[in-house]
C-alpha positions in Angstrom: 22.8 38.6 -13.7 22.7 38.1 -9.9 19.0 38.6 -9.8 18.6 35.9 -12.5 20.8 33.5 -10.5 18.9 34.2 -7.3 15.5 33.7 -9.1 16.7 30.5 -10.7 17.9 29.1 -7.3 14.6 30.0 -5.7 12.6 28.3 -8.4 14.8 25.2 -8.2 14.5 25.1 -4.4 10.8 25.5 -4.7 10.5 22.6 -7.1 12.7 20.4 -4.9 10.5 21.3 -1.9 7.3 20.5 -3.8 8.8 17.2 -5.0 9.1 16.1 -1.4 6.0 17.8 -0.2 3.7 16.4 -3.0 3.0 13.2 -1.1 0.8 15.1 1.3 -1.9 16.2 -1.1 -1.9 12.7 -2.7 -2.3 11.0 0.7 -5.0 13.5 1.6 -6.9 12.5 -1.5 -6.3 8.8 -0.7 -7.6 9.3 2.8 -10.7 11.1 1.4 -11.3 8.1 -0.9 -11.0 5.7 2.0 -13.3 7.9 4.1 -15.9 7.9 1.3 -16.2 4.1 1.8 -16.5 3.6 -2.0 -14.1 1.1 -3.6 -14.3 2.8 -6.9 -12.8 5.9 -5.3 -9.7 4.0 -4.3 -9.1 2.3 -7.7 -7.3 5.3 -9.3 -4.7 5.1 -6.5 -3.8 1.5 -7.3 -1.1 0.2 -9.7 -2.9 -3.1 -10.2 -0.3 -4.9 -12.2 2.5 -4.1 -9.7 0.2 -5.1 -6.8 -0.7 -8.4 -8.5 3.0 -9.2 -9.0 3.8 -8.3 -5.4 0.9 -10.4 -4.0 1.8 -13.3 -6.4 5.4 -13.4 -5.1 4.1 -13.4 -1.5 1.7 -16.3 -2.2 4.4 -18.3 -3.8 6.7 -17.7 -0.8 4.1 -18.2 1.8 2.3 -21.3 0.5 4.7 -23.2 -1.7 7.0 -25.4 0.3 10.3 -26.9 -1.0 10.0 -29.9 1.3 6.6 -30.9 -0.2 6.5 -30.0 -3.9 3.2 -31.9 -4.3 1.5 -29.5 -2.0 2.5 -26.5 -4.0 -0.1 -24.2 -5.6 -0.3 -24.3 -9.3 -0.1 -21.1 -11.4 -3.9 -21.0 -11.8 -4.4 -21.3 -8.0 -1.9 -18.5 -7.3 -3.5 -16.3 -9.9 -7.0 -16.9 -8.4 -5.7 -16.0 -4.9 -4.1 -12.9 -6.2 -7.1 -11.8 -8.3 -9.3 -12.2 -5.2 -6.9 -10.2 -3.0 -6.0 -7.3 -5.2 -9.2 -5.3 -5.2 -10.2 -1.8 -4.1 -12.6 -3.3 -1.6 -9.8 -5.2 0.1 -7.6 -2.0 0.2 -10.5 -0.2 1.8 -10.9 -3.0 4.4 -7.1 -2.9 5.1 -7.3 0.9 5.7 -10.1 0.3 8.2 -7.8 -2.0 10.2 -8.8 -5.4 8.9 -5.7 -7.6 8.5 -5.9 -9.4 5.2 -3.5 -11.7 3.4 -4.0 -13.5 0.1 -6.1 -16.5 0.8 -8.0 -15.0 3.7 -11.7 -14.5 3.5 -12.6 -10.8 4.3 -15.0 -10.5 7.3 -18.6 -9.7 6.6 -18.6 -6.9 9.2 -15.9 -4.4 10.2 -15.4 -3.0 13.7 -14.9 0.7 12.9 -15.2 1.8 16.5 -11.7 0.8 17.6 -9.1 2.9 15.8 -6.2 0.9 14.6 -2.8 2.6 14.9 -1.2 3.8 11.6 2.2 5.1 10.9 2.9 7.1 7.8 6.5 7.7 6.7 8.9 7.7 3.8 10.4 4.3 3.2 12.8 5.7 0.7 13.1 8.8 -1.6 10.4 7.5 -3.9 8.5 5.2 -1.6 5.9 6.3 0.9 4.6 3.7 3.5 1.5 3.4 5.6 1.9 0.9 8.3 -1.4 -0.4 9.6 -1.3 -2.4 12.9 -3.7 -5.2 13.7 -3.9 -4.3 17.4 -2.8 -1.4 19.6 0.5 -3.2 20.0 2.8 -1.8 17.4 5.4 -4.4 16.6 6.9 -5.4 13.2 5.1 -8.8 13.1 1.8 -7.1 13.8 1.4 -4.9 10.8 0.6 -4.7 7.1 2.2 -2.0 5.1 0.9 -0.3 2.0 3.7 1.0 -0.2 3.2 3.9 -2.5 5.6 4.5 -5.4 6.0 7.7 -7.3 3.9 7.8 -10.5 5.6 10.5 -12.6 7.0 13.6 -11.0 4.2 14.3 -8.5 1.8 11.4 -8.5 1.7 8.4 -6.2 0.3 4.9 -6.7 -0.2 2.0 -4.3 2.2 -0.6 -5.8 3.1 -3.1 -3.1 2.0 -4.7 0.2 4.4 -5.3 3.0 3.2 -8.4 4.8 4.4 -9.5 8.2 5.2 -13.1 8.7 3.9 -13.1 12.2 0.3 -13.3 11.3 
């Protein structure tokens, strides 16, 4: 009976350990997809509907002003900005250090020579964050965050952007 209890506790602790470790292989696969430079390799890591909702909320907060309702973006304009922003190509550019927000035009060329600082960490038990800084200065208003949520027990999907209001 003691052996069964010990074996059971070992299995449970191994599963708990794997549950918190499993982000590492998923992020290694994501980094390999980014390193390949192919947008179609990044698409499986994206939860497009959650990203579009997140980007749509940001566009409404950023561009719609309560003091000038006539200048507000209509639903079609918001959707056009969101659709143009939430693409695997833009995620690839962001991971290369290009700071993009909805409504910005991506640059034609990317400076890959200067490495941009990144900080990878858990933002919660089921949220993993990659902070990408625009410059070597690492301040909260100088970054864009990619937020990955758990997809099932061991999978991870990019589901939100964390925009800084400083840029």
